[in-house]
C-alpha positions in Angstrom: -6.5 -16.0 11.9 -6.7 -11.9 13.0 -6.0 -9.6 9.5 -5.6 -5.8 10.4 -6.2 -3.6 7.7 -6.6 0.2 7.4 -10.2 0.7 8.6 -12.9 1.2 9.1 -15.8 -0.5 7.3 -16.1 0.6 4.1 -12.3 1.4 3.0 -10.9 0.3 -0.2 -8.6 -1.6 1.7 -11.6 -3.5 3.5 -13.2 -4.2 0.0 -10.0 -5.3 -1.4 -9.5 -7.8 1.7 -12.6 -9.2 0.9 -11.8 -9.8 -2.3 -8.3 -11.5 -1.4 -9.9 -13.7 0.5 -11.7 -15.3 -1.9 -14.6 -15.9 -0.2 -12.8 -17.4 2.7 -12.5 -17.1 6.5 -10.6 -14.3 9.0 -11.4 -12.5 12.1 -11.4 -8.7 10.4 -9.4 -6.5 12.7 -9.9 -3.0 11.1 -7.5 -0.2 12.6 -7.0 3.8 12.3 -3.6 4.2 10.1 -1.8 1.4 8.1 0.7 1.9 11.5 -1.4 0.2 13.6 -2.3 -2.7 10.6 1.0 -3.5 10.9 2.5 -3.0 14.5 -0.2 -5.4 15.4 1.3 -8.1 13.5 4.7 -7.0 14.7 3.3 -7.1 18.5 1.5 -10.0 18.1 -1.8 -9.0 18.7 -3.0 -9.8 15.0 -1.2 -12.7 12.6 -1.6 -11.0 9.0 -2.0 -7.6 8.1 -3.6 -6.6 4.7 -2.3 -2.7 3.7 -1.7 -0.9 0.5 1.7 -0.6 -0.9 1.4 1.3 -4.2 -0.6 2.9 -6.4 -0.7 2.4 -10.6 -1.6 6.2 -10.5 0.0 7.4 -7.4 2.9 5.0 -6.8 4.1 4.2 -3.6 2.4 4.3 -0.2 4.5 6.0 2.1 2.8 5.2 5.0 3.6 1.6 4.4 7.3 1.8 2.7 8.0 4.1 6.3 6.5 1.7 9.1 8.3 -1.5 6.8 12.2 0.2 6.8 11.6 2.3 10.4 8.7 0.5 12.8 8.6 -3.1 12.3 11.7 -4.6 11.8 10.4 -8.7 13.1 7.8 -8.6 9.8 7.7 -9.5 6.2 6.2 -9.1 3.1 4.0 -12.4 2.8 2.3 -12.1 0.0 0.4 -9.3 -2.5 -3.0 -8.5 -4.3 -3.5 -6.3 -7.0 -6.7 -4.3 -6.5 -8.8 -2.4 -9.1 -10.0 1.0 -8.0 -12.7 3.2 -8.5 -13.6 6.4 -6.6 -17.2 7.9 -5.7 -18.3 11.5 -4.6 -20.5 10.8 -1.3 -22.4 14.0 0.2 -24.7 13.3 2.9 -27.8 14.2 1.1 -28.5 15.2 -2.8 -25.9 18.5 -4.0 -25.1 20.1 -6.8 -21.7 19.9 -7.4 -21.0 24.0 -7.5 -22.9 23.6 -3.9 -19.4 21.6 -2.2 -17.6 23.5 0.0 -15.2 21.2 0.7 -13.8 17.5 -0.6 -12.4 15.4 1.9 -10.8 11.8 1.6 -7.6 9.6 2.3 -4.5 12.2 0.8 -3.7 8.9 -1.7 -7.6 8.8 -2.9 -7.4 12.6 -3.2 -4.2 12.5 -5.3 -5.6 9.6 -7.6 -8.6 12.1 -8.3 -6.6 15.7 -8.8 -8.4 16.0 -12.4 -11.7 15.8 -11.2 -11.1 18.2 -8.0 -9.8 20.5 -9.9 -12.1 20.6 -13.2 -15.3 19.6 -11.2 -14.9 21.2 -7.6 -12.7 24.4 -7.9 -14.4 25.6 -5.3 -13.7 23.3 -2.8 -11.7 23.3 -0.3 -9.6 19.6 0.0 -9.6 18.1 2.9 -7.2 15.0 3.9 -9.0 12.3 6.2 -7.4 8.9 7.7 -8.7 7.1 5.6 -11.7 6.7 2.4 -14.3 6.0 4.4 -13.9 7.5 7.3 -14.1 10.7 5.2 -17.6 9.3 4.4 -19.2 9.1 7.9 -17.8 12.3 8.7 -19.3 13.7 6.0 -22.4 12.1 6.6 -22.5 13.6 9.9 -21.6 16.6 9.4 -24.5 18.3 7.7 -22.4 20.7 5.6 -22.5 21.1 2.5 -19.1 18.8 1.9 -18.8 15.6 0.2 -16.1 12.3 0.1 -14.1 10.2 -2.0 -14.2 6.9 -1.2 -16.4 3.5 -2.1 -20.2 3.1 -2.8 -19.6 0.6 0.2 -18.9 3.0 2.1 -22.0 5.8 1.0 -24.2 1.9 2.0 -22.8 1.7 5.7 -23.2 5.5 6.3 -26.2 6.3 4.5 -24.8 8.6 2.1 -25.6 9.8 -0.9 -23.3 8.7 -4.2 -23.0 11.7 -6.3 -20.7 10.7 -9.3 -18.8 7.4 -10.1 -15.8 6.6 -11.5 -14.3 10.1 -10.6 -10.5 8.7 -10.8 -8.1 10.2 -13.3 -6.8 6.8 -15.0 -10.0 3.9 -15.3 -6.6 1.7 -15.3 -6.9 2.7 -11.5 -5.3 -0.3 -9.3 -3.5 -0.6 -5.7 -1.4 -3.1 -5.0 -1.9 -4.6 -1.6 0.4 -7.0 0.4 0.3 -9.0 2.8 2.5 -9.1 6.2 2.9 -11.5 8.3 6.0 -12.1 11.3 9.3 -13.1 10.2 10.4 -16.4 9.0 6.9 -17.2 7.9 7.1 -20.9 5.8 5.3 -19.8 2.1 4.3 -22.4 -0.8 2.7 -21.7 -3.9 3.2 -21.7 -7.5 6.5 -20.8 -10.0 6.1 -17.2 -10.1 8.0 -15.5 -6.9 8.7 -11.7 -6.0 11.5 -10.6 -3.2 11.2 -6.9 -1.6 14.1 -5.5 0.1 15.1 -2.4 1.2 19.1 -1.4 1.4 21.1 2.3 2.2 23.9 4.0 2.4 26.5 3.2 -0.6 29.8 3.2 0.9 31.6 6.0 -0.4 29.4 8.9 -2.9 30.7 9.0 -6.0 29.2 8.7 -9.5 27.4 5.3 -10.5 27.3 4.2 -7.3 23.8 3.0 -7.6 24.1 2.1 -11.1 26.8 0.0 -9.8 24.7 -1.7 -7.1 22.2 -2.4 -9.3 24.4 -4.5 -12.2 25.0 -7.1 -9.2 21.7 -7.7 -10.4 21.6 -7.2 -14.4 24.5 -8.7 -14.5 22.9 -11.9 -13.0 20.1 -11.6 -15.5 17.6 -10.7 -12.2 14.9 -8.9 -13.2 14.0 -5.3 -11.4 9.9 -4.6 -11.4 10.1 -1.6 -8.8 12.4 0.6 -7.9 12.3 4.1 -5.5 13.8 6.0 -2.3 12.5 7.5 0.8 14.6 9.8 3.2 17.0 7.7 5.6 15.4 10.4 8.1 19.5 10.9 9.1 19.3 14.4 7.6 19.3 15.4 3.6 21.2 13.5 0.7 21.0 10.5 2.8 18.3 7.7 1.3 17.1 4.1 1.5 16.6 2.2 -1.4 13.7 0.4 -2.1 13.5 -2.0 -5.0 11.0 -5.7 -6.2 12.6 -8.0 -8.3 11.3 -11.5 -9.6 12.1 -14.6 -8.1 12.4 -15.8 -4.5 15.7 -15.3 -2.1 16.4 -18.5 -2.0 17.4 -19.0 -6.2 21.1 -19.0 -6.3 21.0 -16.1 -8.9 18.9 -13.6 -6.3 21.1 -14.7 -3.6 24.7 -14.2 -4.8 23.6 -10.5 -6.3 22.3 -9.7 -2.6 25.4 -11.0 -1.2 26.8 -8.8 -4.3 25.1 -5.7 -2.9 25.7 -6.3 0.8 29.2 -5.6 0.0 28.3 -2.3 -1.5 25.4 -1.4 1.1 25.7 -0.8 5.0 22.2 -1.9 5.2 20.3 -4.2 3.2 16.9 -5.8 4.8 14.5 -8.5 2.9 10.8 -6.9 3.8 9.5 -10.3 1.8 10.3 -13.5 -0.4 6.9 -14.3 -1.7 4.9 -16.6 -4.4 2.8 -14.5 -6.3 -0.1 -16.0 -7.6 -0.9 -17.8 -4.3 -4.6 -17.4 -3.1 -6.1 -16.6 0.1 -4.1 -15.5 3.9 0.0 -16.6 2.6 1.1 -18.9 5.3 -2.9 -20.7 7.1 -2.2 -23.7 7.5 -4.6 -26.0 4.9 
């Protein structure tokens, strides 16, 4: 099974993938961006992608939502895995914090450690990198008094020195990763299922339009576990809404709620309906 993820080796995505595999085997194919990881499945160059979806501190991973909504219509979310995240401050050599002139990482990691940066590295310029591992690699090769926010495993891979551990703003820092597979994949699992969908354009704009749409779920006792919006990319004030709900899209109450939503929204797409507690690669032959 070929599985893509945000690389290079030493990213949190790589560590989370190893945990999600639970000792199972896969051909790991690191990609430069989340977009590239998902498009590899869309284009048939991989069977699964494993990408971050949301974080308990910073919320949704926009690159994942936008790629699923606008770039990859033939794939689906087929599973999920929650992974605790602990950030380390890594430099190419031993440094005092006051010596550091720049701190590099993926924007999500920088945001998850914003308090530490603000209080402990006020003099440092914050810079974005394509991934946490790439930041560690750049810092290690630069020779400059820079530091990266990344994993201890990346420090070991790229010869970095861990200056501080556990620098995230919250000790309960968890990232929810999702498995991406081809649309129509047959899935099996336990009793708990989740459905993710996106919808847009709720007819004529009027007060309460969104509430009316969501009432289709609450009136059928379908529990929503997440809701957020992203720009529809068609001018200001137009949005696409993303929701997660408990249950399979094939359950009668969930199916009825989605059908009713289609009457209110011009666009409704089921991003995936998948078992929550399944282990290993979802949909992998036994």
